[in-house]
C-alpha positions in Angstrom: 0.0 0.0 0.0 3.0 2.2 0.3 4.6 1.3 -3.0 5.0 4.8 -4.3 5.1 6.7 -1.0 8.5 5.3 0.1 10.1 6.5 -3.1 8.4 9.8 -2.8 9.8 10.1 0.8 13.3 9.4 -0.7 12.8 12.3 -3.2 11.6 14.7 -0.6 14.4 14.0 1.8 17.0 14.1 -1.0 16.0 17.7 -1.8 16.0 18.7 1.8 19.4 17.2 2.6 21.4 18.5 -0.3 25.1 18.8 0.7 24.7 17.1 4.1 26.6 13.8 3.7 26.1 12.5 7.3 22.4 13.0 7.2 22.3 11.3 3.8 24.2 8.4 5.2 21.8 8.2 8.2 18.8 8.4 5.9 20.2 5.7 3.7 20.8 3.4 6.6 17.3 4.0 8.0 15.6 3.1 4.8 17.9 0.0 4.4 16.7 -1.2 7.8 13.1 -0.2 7.0 13.1 -2.1 3.8 14.7 -5.2 5.3 12.0 -5.3 8.1 9.3 -4.7 5.6 10.3 -7.6 3.4 10.2 -9.9 6.4 6.9 -8.7 7.8 5.2 -8.1 4.5 3.8 -4.8 5.7 5.0 -2.8 2.7 4.6 -3.5 -1.0 7.8 -2.0 -2.3 8.3 -0.5 -5.8 11.9 -1.9 -6.1 12.7 0.0 -9.3 11.8 3.3 -7.8 13.8 2.6 -4.6 16.8 1.4 -6.6 16.8 4.6 -8.6 16.8 6.6 -5.4 19.6 4.5 -3.9 21.6 5.2 -7.0 21.0 9.0 -6.9 21.9 9.3 -3.2 24.9 7.0 -3.6 26.2 9.1 -6.5 25.8 12.3 -4.4 27.7 10.7 -1.5 30.5 9.6 -3.9 30.7 13.0 -5.4 31.0 14.8 -2.0 33.3 12.3 -0.2 35.3 11.1 -3.3 34.7 7.6 -1.9 33.3 5.0 -4.4 29.8 4.0 -3.4 28.5 0.6 -4.3 25.3 -1.2 -3.3 25.7 -5.0 -3.4 22.8 -7.0 -4.7 23.5 -9.8 -2.1 25.4 -10.5 1.0 28.5 -11.9 -0.6 30.8 -9.3 0.9 29.4 -9.7 4.4 29.5 -13.5 4.1 33.2 -13.3 3.0 33.9 -11.0 6.0 32.3 -13.5 8.4 34.3 -16.3 6.9 37.6 -14.4 7.3 36.8 -13.6 10.9 35.8 -17.1 11.7 39.0 -18.5 10.2 41.1 -15.9 12.0 39.5 -16.9 15.4 39.9 -20.6 14.7 43.6 -20.1 13.8 44.5 -18.0 16.9 42.4 -19.5 19.8 44.5 -22.7 20.2 47.3 -20.4 21.2 45.3 -18.6 23.9 45.0 -20.0 27.4 43.1 -19.4 30.6 45.0 -19.0 33.8 43.6 -19.7 37.2 45.6 -17.8 39.8 45.8 -18.6 43.6 47.3 -16.0 45.9 47.9 -16.1 49.7 46.9 -13.0 51.5 46.9 -11.8 55.1 44.3 -9.7 56.7 45.0 -6.9 59.2 45.0 -9.5 62.0 47.6 -11.7 60.4 45.1 -14.4 59.3 46.1 -16.1 56.0 43.6 -16.7 53.3 43.7 -17.9 49.8 42.1 -15.8 47.1 41.5 -16.9 43.5 41.7 -14.9 40.3 41.7 -15.4 36.6 43.8 -14.2 33.7 44.8 -15.1 30.2 48.0 -16.0 28.4 49.6 -16.5 25.0 51.6 -19.7 24.1 55.0 -18.4 23.1 56.7 -21.7 22.2 55.6 -25.3 21.4 57.5 -26.6 24.5 55.2 -24.8 27.0 56.4 -21.2 27.6 53.5 -18.8 28.0 53.4 -15.0 28.1 51.1 -13.3 30.5 51.1 -10.2 32.8 53.2 -9.7 36.0 50.1 -8.5 37.8 48.4 -11.8 36.8 51.0 -14.4 37.8 53.7 -12.5 39.7 52.3 -13.1 43.3 50.7 -16.5 42.8 51.7 -19.6 44.7 49.8 -21.8 42.3 48.9 -21.4 38.6 46.6 -23.7 36.6 46.6 -23.3 32.8 43.6 -24.4 30.7 44.2 -24.9 27.0 41.6 -24.2 24.3 40.9 -28.0 24.2 40.1 -28.1 27.9 43.3 -29.7 29.1 44.6 -28.5 32.5 48.2 -28.1 33.5 50.0 -26.9 36.6 52.3 -24.0 35.6 55.6 -22.8 37.0 56.5 -19.1 37.2 59.8 -18.6 35.3 60.2 -14.9 35.8 58.6 -11.5 35.8 59.2 -7.9 34.9 57.4 -5.3 37.0 58.7 -2.5 34.7 56.9 -3.9 31.7 54.2 -6.0 33.4 55.4 -9.1 31.6 55.6 -12.6 33.2 56.6 -15.9 31.7 55.2 -19.2 33.0 55.7 -22.7 31.7 53.7 -25.9 31.6 55.0 -29.5 31.0 53.7 -30.0 27.5 55.0 -30.5 24.0 53.9 -29.7 20.4 51.7 -26.8 21.5 50.4 -24.4 18.8 52.3 -21.2 19.5 51.2 -17.7 18.4 52.8 -15.7 15.7 54.0 -12.2 16.5 54.2 -8.9 14.5 55.8 -5.6 15.3 53.7 -2.6 16.3 55.9 -0.6 14.0 54.0 -2.3 11.1 50.6 -1.4 12.4 48.7 1.9 12.1 46.1 3.8 14.1 42.7 2.7 12.8 43.7 -0.9 12.0 41.2 -3.6 12.8 42.2 -5.7 15.9 40.7 -8.5 18.0 41.2 -9.2 21.7 41.0 -12.8 23.0 41.0 -13.9 26.5 38.9 -14.9 29.6 37.1 -11.8 30.8 35.4 -12.5 34.2 36.6 -16.1 33.7 34.6 -16.6 30.5 37.1 -18.5 28.4 37.9 -17.9 24.7 36.0 -14.7 24.5 36.6 -12.6 21.3 36.0 -8.8 21.0 36.8 -6.5 18.1 37.8 -3.0 17.6 40.6 -0.8 16.2 44.0 0.5 17.3 42.9 3.8 18.9 46.4 5.1 19.6 50.0 4.1 19.8 52.9 5.0 22.1 50.7 5.7 25.1 52.5 6.1 28.5 50.5 5.2 31.6 51.7 5.9 35.2 51.1 2.9 37.5 52.4 4.0 40.9 54.2 6.9 42.4 57.3 4.7 43.2 57.3 2.9 39.9 58.3 3.9 36.3 55.3 4.3 34.0 54.5 1.6 31.5 55.5 3.1 28.2 54.8 2.6 24.5 51.3 1.0 25.1 48.8 0.3 22.3 45.4 1.8 23.0 42.3 0.0 21.7 38.6 0.2 21.9 38.2 -3.6 21.6 36.4 -4.6 24.9 39.0 -5.6 27.6 37.7 -6.6 31.0 39.2 -8.2 34.2 40.4 -11.6 33.1 41.6 -10.4 29.7 44.9 -9.4 31.2 47.8 -11.4 29.5 45.7 -12.3 26.5 46.6 -11.3 22.9 45.6 -8.4 20.8 45.8 -9.6 17.2 45.8 -8.0 13.8 43.9 -9.1 10.6 46.6 -11.7 9.8 46.3 -13.4 13.2 49.6 -12.1 14.4 49.9 -11.0 18.1 50.7 -7.3 18.1 50.2 -6.8 21.9 49.6 -8.3 25.3 46.5 -6.9 26.9 47.4 -5.3 30.2 45.0 -2.7 31.6 41.9 -0.5 31.1 40.7 3.0 32.0 37.3 2.7 33.6 35.3 4.3 36.4 33.2 1.2 36.8 35.9 -1.5 36.6 34.5 -2.8 33.4 35.3 -1.9 29.8 34.8 1.7 28.8 36.3 1.4 25.4 39.8 2.4 26.5 42.1 -0.6 26.9 45.8 -0.9 26.6 48.2 -3.6 25.4 52.0 -4.0 25.7 53.5 -4.0 22.2 54.8 -7.4 21.1 58.2 -5.8 20.5 58.7 -5.2 24.2 56.9 -8.4 25.3 59.1 -10.7 23.1 62.3 -8.9 24.2 61.5 -9.3 27.9 60.3 -12.9 27.4 63.5 -13.9 25.7 65.5 -12.4 28.5 63.5 -14.2 31.2 63.7 -17.6 29.4 67.5 -17.2 28.9 68.4 -15.7 32.3 65.5 -16.4 34.6 65.0 -12.6 35.0 64.6 -9.5 32.8 67.9 -7.8 32.2 66.8 -4.2 31.8 69.5 -2.1 30.1 70.3 1.5 31.0 72.6 4.3 29.7 73.3 6.1 33.0 71.9 9.6 32.8 69.5 11.7 34.9 67.1 13.5 32.6 66.0 17.1 33.1 63.4 19.5 31.7 64.3 20.5 28.2 63.9 24.3 28.0 65.7 24.7 24.6 64.2 24.9 21.2 65.9 21.6 20.2 63.5 18.6 20.5 65.0 15.8 22.6 65.9 14.5 26.0 67.9 16.9 28.1 70.8 15.3 30.0 70.8 16.8 33.5 73.6 14.6 34.9 75.8 11.8 33.7 76.4 9.1 36.3 79.9 7.9 36.9 81.2 4.6 35.5 78.1 4.2 33.2 77.7 3.6 29.5 76.9 7.3 29.0 80.1 8.5 30.7 82.2 5.9 28.9 80.8 7.1 25.6 81.5 10.7 26.3 78.1 12.2 27.0 78.0 15.4 29.2 75.6 17.4 31.2 73.7 19.7 29.0 73.6 17.4 26.0 70.3 16.8 24.2 69.6 13.3 22.9 67.7 13.5 19.6 68.1 10.1 18.0 68.4 6.6 19.3 69.3 4.1 16.6 67.7 6.4 14.0 64.5 6.6 16.1 63.4 10.2 16.9 63.5 11.0 20.6 61.4 13.8 21.9 60.5 12.8 25.4 61.9 10.7 28.3 59.2 8.2 27.5 60.5 7.8 23.9 64.0 7.2 25.2 62.8 4.6 27.8 60.8 2.9 25.0 63.8 2.4 22.8 66.0 1.2 25.7 63.5 -1.5 26.6 63.5 -2.8 23.1 67.2 -3.5 23.3 69.4 -5.8 25.3 72.3 -5.5 27.6 75.6 -5.7 25.8 74.2 -4.3 22.5 75.9 -1.3 20.9 73.6 1.5 19.9 74.1 4.8 18.2 72.9 8.1 19.8 72.8 11.5 18.1 73.3 14.3 20.5 72.9 18.1 20.2 75.8 20.0 21.9 76.9 23.6 21.6 75.2 24.2 18.3 76.1 21.0 16.5 75.0 17.4 16.3 77.4 14.7 17.4 77.2 10.9 17.0 78.0 8.6 19.9 78.5 4.8 20.0 77.3 3.4 23.3 77.2 -0.1 24.8 74.1 -0.8 27.0 74.7 -2.3 30.4 72.3 -3.9 32.9 70.6 -1.4 35.2 72.0 -1.9 38.7 
């Protein structure tokens, strides 16, 4: 009964909304939903030719304004393909994601000891049982039980932790596990599609989707502790229990280890953070090799840079440190670290954490009106 009226409505709104792209898009979406409901319920006898013509006209207008090609698919092939790709991605990655039951001994104010239980997530790093998770998940536990995607349970041993980066490595006695693949955050961009997998509130193998909302975020944790630097920000839902689980890209590669959220309620508010895989892998390799993270340092005290030269101001060079041995002086401004631009102390700390003790790195320093190159060997932070 509304066969011509719907098309007439299209024409009327098209004239009213000339030049307003967002309203056109909203209108188009509204009518798409209306038509879909109408076909199902049978409440509208649609003149498909008239509607198709109006779709074409509005679509061309949007394309002309936004310079973005506008196409209306005659079927759901693209959506079906998208679903298939997502399903395949999840099936590929979930065998590498584990649930971790955590048991911690705590004392109350009267000295009475009690056992509390928590839950976290982890990523299988190697086929022989090494698993990456967060320090705040496993660092204080006296017992850890890992549940694989197939339901098998294992007691896990804590190999080592890093409070500075919130990374912990645990190990189970298992062989031929499906380990995750990793990719550098340097190859990802803000706006890229990502998925978070883990056990929020203990609900295992939960998958949420979103994008990379930001990179190189620096979050203070405690007044007596260095901030966690170089974090990935995402709007993929991350909740308690997701900690230690992977943030993956569209290729199924782990680009980050989920670590914390910003929330006033304790639940996801669309602002979650992950440790970049670059840092996580470097710290994990150190823990596996040495039983502990060997955090390098260069031996300077940083000060407030009041000059017009972007970089990190060297307030003091500590004696018998890599910086002193290399020839750095008070008043220098560090501008490059291995060709990476340094603007803030966080930038410098980020690059240091991505390298290992004993490695030789190159610094570019601004001093007395000129730039000087220095060769420096990183040493373990005392």
